[in-house]
C-alpha positions as CSV (number, residue, x, y, z in Angstrom):
1,M,-57.1,-78.5,-2.5
2,L,-54.2,-80.8,-3.7
3,G,-54.1,-82.8,-0.4
4,R,-50.8,-81.1,0.6
5,S,-49.9,-78.9,3.6
6,Q,-47.0,-77.2,1.8
7,F,-46.5,-75.9,-1.7
8,G,-43.3,-74.4,-3.2
9,V,-43.4,-70.9,-4.7
10,T,-42.2,-72.2,-8.1
11,E,-44.2,-75.4,-8.2
12,D,-46.7,-75.7,-11.0
13,F,-50.3,-76.0,-9.8
14,F,-51.5,-78.1,-12.8
15,A,-48.4,-80.2,-13.0
16,S,-49.0,-81.0,-9.3
17,G,-52.5,-82.4,-10.0
18,G,-54.6,-79.2,-10.1
19,N,-57.6,-79.1,-12.3
20,S,-60.3,-76.6,-13.2
21,L,-62.4,-77.3,-10.2
22,A,-59.4,-76.9,-7.8
23,A,-58.5,-73.7,-9.7
24,L,-61.9,-72.2,-9.0
25,S,-61.3,-72.9,-5.3
26,V,-57.9,-71.2,-5.5
27,I,-59.5,-68.1,-7.0
28,A,-62.2,-68.0,-4.4
29,K,-59.6,-68.2,-1.6
30,I,-57.5,-65.4,-3.2
31,E,-60.6,-63.1,-3.3
32,E,-61.6,-64.1,0.2
33,N,-58.2,-63.6,1.8
34,L,-56.6,-60.9,-0.3
35,G,-59.6,-59.0,-1.7
36,K,-58.4,-59.3,-5.2
37,T,-60.1,-60.7,-8.3
38,L,-58.3,-63.2,-10.4
39,S,-59.6,-64.8,-13.6
40,I,-59.3,-68.5,-14.1
41,G,-57.4,-67.9,-17.3
42,A,-54.8,-65.9,-15.4
43,L,-54.2,-69.0,-13.2
44,F,-53.7,-71.1,-16.4
45,A,-51.2,-68.6,-17.6
46,N,-49.4,-68.2,-14.2
47,P,-49.7,-71.6,-12.4
48,T,-47.1,-70.9,-9.7
49,V,-47.3,-68.9,-6.5
50,K,-44.5,-66.7,-7.8
51,G,-46.3,-66.1,-11.1
52,L,-49.6,-65.3,-9.4
53,A,-47.9,-62.8,-7.0
54,A,-46.5,-60.9,-10.0
55,V,-49.9,-60.9,-11.7
56,L,-51.7,-59.7,-8.6
57,N,-49.3,-56.8,-8.2
58,E,-49.4,-55.5,-11.7
59,D,-51.8,-54.7,-14.5
60,S,-51.6,-57.6,-16.9
61,P,-54.9,-57.7,-18.7
62,D,-55.7,-60.7,-20.9
63,I,-52.4,-62.5,-20.3
64,E,-54.3,-65.8,-20.4
65,F,-55.5,-65.0,-23.9
66,A,-52.0,-64.3,-25.3
67,P,-51.2,-65.7,-28.7
68,V,-48.4,-67.7,-27.1
69,L,-49.4,-69.0,-23.7
70,P,-46.5,-70.5,-21.7
71,L,-47.9,-73.5,-19.9
72,R,-44.5,-74.4,-18.6
73,E,-41.1,-72.8,-19.2
74,V,-37.8,-74.4,-18.5
75,D,-34.8,-72.2,-17.7
76,S,-32.7,-72.6,-20.8
77,T,-29.6,-71.5,-18.8
78,D,-30.0,-74.4,-16.3
79,S,-28.3,-77.4,-17.9
80,A,-29.8,-79.7,-15.3
81,T,-33.3,-79.0,-16.5
82,S,-32.9,-78.0,-20.1
83,K,-30.5,-80.7,-21.4
84,N,-31.9,-82.8,-24.1
85,T,-35.4,-81.2,-23.8
86,V,-37.1,-79.9,-26.9
87,P,-39.9,-77.4,-26.5
88,L,-43.4,-78.5,-27.3
89,F,-45.8,-76.2,-29.1
90,I,-49.5,-77.2,-28.8
91,L,-51.9,-75.8,-31.4
92,P,-55.5,-75.0,-30.3
93,P,-58.7,-76.7,-31.4
94,A,-61.3,-74.9,-33.5
95,G,-62.2,-72.5,-30.7
96,G,-58.8,-71.0,-30.6
97,L,-57.9,-71.4,-26.9
98,G,-55.2,-73.7,-25.5
99,W,-56.4,-74.0,-21.9
100,C,-57.7,-77.5,-22.5
101,Y,-54.1,-78.8,-22.6
102,A,-53.1,-77.8,-19.0
103,A,-53.9,-81.3,-17.7
104,Y,-51.2,-82.8,-20.0
105,L,-48.3,-81.1,-18.1
106,P,-47.7,-83.7,-15.3
107,H,-47.5,-86.4,-17.9
108,I,-45.4,-85.1,-20.8
109,P,-42.0,-86.9,-20.6
110,G,-38.7,-85.1,-20.3
111,H,-40.1,-82.0,-18.6
112,P,-39.8,-79.7,-21.7
113,S,-41.0,-76.1,-22.0
114,V,-44.7,-76.3,-23.2
115,Y,-46.4,-73.4,-25.1
116,A,-50.0,-73.3,-26.2
117,L,-50.7,-71.2,-29.2
118,Q,-54.0,-69.2,-29.3
119,H,-55.9,-67.1,-31.8
120,E,-54.6,-63.6,-32.0
121,A,-58.2,-62.2,-32.1
122,F,-58.5,-62.8,-28.3
123,T,-56.1,-59.9,-27.7
124,N,-56.3,-58.0,-31.0
125,P,-59.9,-57.2,-32.1
126,N,-58.6,-56.3,-35.6
127,A,-57.0,-59.6,-36.2
128,G,-58.6,-61.5,-39.0
129,Y,-59.3,-65.2,-39.4
130,A,-57.2,-67.5,-41.7
131,Q,-58.9,-68.3,-45.0
132,S,-56.8,-71.4,-45.6
133,L,-54.9,-74.1,-43.7
134,R,-51.7,-72.7,-45.2
135,E,-52.4,-69.2,-43.9
136,L,-53.2,-70.6,-40.5
137,A,-50.0,-72.6,-40.4
138,E,-47.9,-69.7,-41.5
139,G,-49.2,-67.6,-38.6
140,Y,-48.5,-70.4,-36.1
141,L,-45.0,-70.9,-37.4
142,A,-44.3,-67.2,-37.2
143,R,-45.2,-67.3,-33.5
144,I,-43.0,-70.3,-32.9
145,R,-40.1,-68.6,-34.6
146,E,-40.6,-65.5,-32.5
147,T,-40.8,-67.6,-29.3
148,L,-37.6,-69.5,-30.1
149,E,-35.7,-66.4,-31.1
150,E,-36.8,-64.4,-28.0
151,R,-35.6,-67.1,-25.7
152,Q,-32.4,-67.8,-27.8
153,L,-33.4,-71.5,-28.3
154,P,-32.2,-73.8,-31.1
155,S,-34.3,-74.2,-34.2
156,Q,-36.0,-77.4,-33.1
157,F,-39.3,-78.3,-31.5
158,S,-42.2,-80.8,-31.3
159,L,-45.8,-80.2,-32.1
160,M,-49.1,-81.5,-30.8
161,G,-52.7,-80.6,-31.4
162,W,-56.3,-81.8,-30.9
163,S,-58.8,-81.9,-33.7
164,V,-58.2,-78.9,-36.0
165,G,-55.0,-78.1,-34.0
166,G,-53.6,-81.5,-35.0
167,T,-54.5,-81.0,-38.7
168,A,-52.7,-77.6,-38.6
169,A,-49.7,-79.1,-36.8
170,V,-48.8,-81.3,-39.8
171,E,-49.0,-78.2,-42.1
172,V,-46.8,-76.3,-39.6
173,A,-44.3,-79.1,-39.5
174,A,-44.1,-79.2,-43.3
175,L,-43.5,-75.4,-43.5
176,A,-40.9,-75.6,-40.7
177,E,-39.1,-78.4,-42.3
178,T,-38.8,-76.4,-45.5
179,A,-37.5,-73.4,-43.5
180,G,-34.7,-75.5,-42.0
181,Y,-36.2,-76.3,-38.6
182,E,-35.9,-79.7,-37.0
183,V,-39.4,-81.0,-36.0
184,H,-38.9,-84.0,-33.7
185,Q,-42.4,-85.3,-33.7
186,V,-46.0,-84.3,-34.5
187,T,-48.6,-85.8,-32.1
188,L,-52.2,-85.7,-33.4
189,L,-55.1,-86.0,-31.0
190,D,-58.0,-87.4,-33.0
191,A,-57.2,-85.1,-36.0
192,Y,-57.6,-86.0,-39.7
193,P,-56.5,-84.7,-43.1
194,V,-58.4,-81.9,-44.7
195,E,-59.3,-84.0,-47.8
196,Q,-61.5,-86.2,-45.6
197,W,-63.7,-83.2,-44.8
198,Q,-64.3,-82.2,-48.4
199,G,-68.0,-82.2,-49.2
200,I,-69.0,-82.6,-45.5
201,P,-71.6,-79.9,-44.5
202,E,-70.2,-77.3,-42.2
203,P,-71.4,-77.5,-38.5
204,D,-74.6,-75.7,-37.5
205,E,-75.2,-73.7,-34.3
206,Q,-76.0,-76.9,-32.4
207,E,-72.6,-78.3,-33.3
208,S,-70.9,-75.1,-32.2
209,F,-72.4,-75.5,-28.8
210,R,-71.3,-79.1,-28.6
211,A,-67.8,-78.0,-29.6
212,L,-67.7,-75.6,-26.7
213,L,-68.6,-78.4,-24.4
214,R,-65.8,-80.6,-25.8
215,M,-63.3,-77.7,-25.4
216,G,-64.4,-77.6,-21.8
217,G,-63.6,-81.3,-21.3
218,L,-67.2,-82.4,-21.1
219,P,-68.4,-85.7,-22.6
220,E,-70.5,-85.8,-25.7
221,V,-74.2,-85.0,-25.3
222,S,-76.8,-87.1,-27.0
223,A,-77.8,-86.1,-30.5
224,Q,-81.4,-85.6,-29.3
225,T,-80.3,-82.9,-26.8
226,V,-81.1,-79.3,-28.1
227,L,-78.7,-76.7,-26.7
228,D,-78.7,-73.0,-26.5
229,L,-75.9,-70.7,-25.4
230,P,-77.0,-70.0,-21.8
231,Q,-77.6,-73.8,-21.3
232,T,-74.2,-74.6,-22.7
233,L,-72.5,-72.1,-20.4
234,E,-74.4,-73.5,-17.4
235,R,-73.2,-77.0,-18.2
236,L,-69.6,-75.8,-18.4
237,R,-69.8,-73.9,-15.1
238,D,-71.5,-76.9,-13.4
239,A,-68.5,-79.0,-14.5
240,G,-66.0,-76.4,-13.2
241,S,-64.7,-75.6,-16.7
242,A,-62.9,-72.4,-17.3
243,M,-64.7,-72.1,-20.6
244,G,-68.0,-71.4,-18.7
245,Y,-66.5,-68.1,-17.4
246,L,-65.4,-66.6,-20.6
247,P,-66.3,-62.9,-21.1
248,E,-68.8,-62.3,-23.8
249,D,-66.3,-60.8,-26.3
250,K,-63.9,-63.8,-25.8
251,L,-66.8,-66.2,-26.3
252,G,-67.5,-64.4,-29.5
253,V,-64.0,-65.0,-30.7
254,C,-64.3,-68.7,-29.8
255,L,-67.4,-69.1,-31.9
256,E,-66.0,-67.1,-34.9
257,S,-62.8,-69.2,-34.7
258,M,-64.9,-72.3,-34.9
259,R,-66.7,-71.1,-38.0
260,A,-63.5,-70.1,-39.7
261,S,-61.8,-73.4,-38.8
262,A,-64.7,-75.4,-40.2
263,A,-64.5,-73.5,-43.5
264,L,-60.8,-73.9,-44.0
265,M,-60.9,-77.6,-43.2
266,R,-63.2,-78.0,-46.2
267,G,-61.3,-75.9,-48.7
268,S,-57.6,-76.6,-48.3
269,N,-54.9,-79.0,-49.4
270,H,-52.1,-80.5,-47.3
271,L,-48.3,-80.2,-47.6
272,N,-46.3,-83.3,-46.8
273,F,-44.0,-83.5,-43.8
274,G,-41.0,-85.8,-44.0
275,G,-40.8,-86.6,-40.3
276,K,-42.6,-88.6,-37.6
277,V,-46.3,-88.3,-37.1
278,V,-48.2,-90.2,-34.3
279,L,-52.0,-90.2,-34.2
280,I,-54.0,-91.1,-31.1
281,G,-57.5,-91.5,-32.4
282,V,-60.9,-93.0,-31.5
283,N,-63.4,-95.0,-33.5
284,H,-65.7,-92.9,-35.7
285,D,-68.5,-95.3,-36.6
286,D,-70.7,-92.3,-37.1
287,Q,-68.2,-90.6,-39.4
288,P,-66.9,-93.4,-41.7
289,Y,-65.1,-90.9,-43.9
290,L,-62.5,-90.3,-41.2
291,D,-59.6,-92.7,-41.7
292,A,-56.4,-92.5,-39.7
293,H,-54.4,-94.0,-42.5
294,G,-55.2,-90.9,-44.7
295,W,-52.1,-89.4,-43.0
296,E,-49.7,-91.9,-44.5
297,P,-49.1,-90.0,-47.8
298,H,-48.4,-86.8,-45.8
299,A,-45.8,-88.1,-43.3
300,G,-42.4,-89.7,-43.6
301,S,-43.2,-91.9,-40.7
302,F,-46.7,-92.6,-39.4
303,R,-48.1,-94.6,-36.5
304,T,-51.6,-94.7,-35.2
305,V,-53.2,-96.0,-32.0
306,T,-56.9,-96.2,-31.2
307,L,-57.9,-95.1,-27.8
308,K,-60.0,-98.0,-26.4
309,N,-63.6,-97.0,-25.8
310,G,-62.6,-93.4,-26.4
311,T,-64.6,-90.4,-27.7
312,H,-63.4,-87.2,-29.2
313,P,-63.6,-85.2,-25.9
314,D,-61.5,-88.0,-24.2
315,L,-58.4,-86.6,-25.9
316,V,-58.4,-83.8,-23.3
317,N,-60.0,-85.8,-20.5
318,P,-57.5,-85.8,-17.5
319,E,-58.4,-89.4,-16.7
320,R,-57.4,-90.6,-20.1
321,I,-54.3,-88.4,-20.6
322,P,-51.7,-90.9,-18.9
323,E,-52.8,-93.5,-21.4
324,I,-52.6,-91.1,-24.3
325,I,-49.1,-89.9,-23.4
326,A,-47.9,-93.5,-22.9
327,E,-49.0,-94.3,-26.4
328,A,-47.8,-91.1,-28.0
329,F,-44.3,-90.8,-26.6
């Protein structure tokens, strides 16, 4: 699947070039040869042979939906791998899942630990949805704090996020700075300040389906295309996206998270972060109210790069990620 005859038990499937289509092949082979069913999300959460063996031998339901999903963990006791590496926390887009970031792993410099945060409602049906950007950011920071403390890591990290995840990352950084954490860098993937969304109508059902396609890494569909849920899922499956295989209850969380995210983006104010913010954006001729330089009042240091001929979904397109990383870091 990866063009190799041998694969180490601790090698990362995605960091070695694996993608969603190859992941589906792995799952099919496991079922064919071992007679065990594995979800694609479990492979995202456990991308090594060693990790998959542990999952297949124990009951670990919904591990791929955990509020903190370790995409890569570096042994903090190994000075050869952990020296000078700062963990990276990636915040989810509106749908609340962090799976779309797996393709970034081979390209992030310095080989840091990488954690994707996800909406708590995926594993806790009683979890509510944040009513403001501040509330959302406070929840994210609490999970970052717990992760650092559990692993006895220093109070320092970097942040990254696509779309709503990037907007929230600046708020998290501001709160973390006030709490005494060192935030090395905030990388925004086509994300814009909340004030630029004030007065813009909230997305309708059609836009929610389009957002699901973006989260699955699919290109934009034409404005004339009318979608429904079955058709949207079929498009995702045909493209080999894990999003197309979500259980019905998890899909419901995605859609509700999108609705809540759209609401808080139109009714919040930003805190200011005194550190470094880098935006990798695209041209938005159809949304002239989105202006990258709107971040300047909210950041101590700000730099923006426009992805040439890029679209919003390109920020999680594996083919564009090397270019994005080269500009961001």
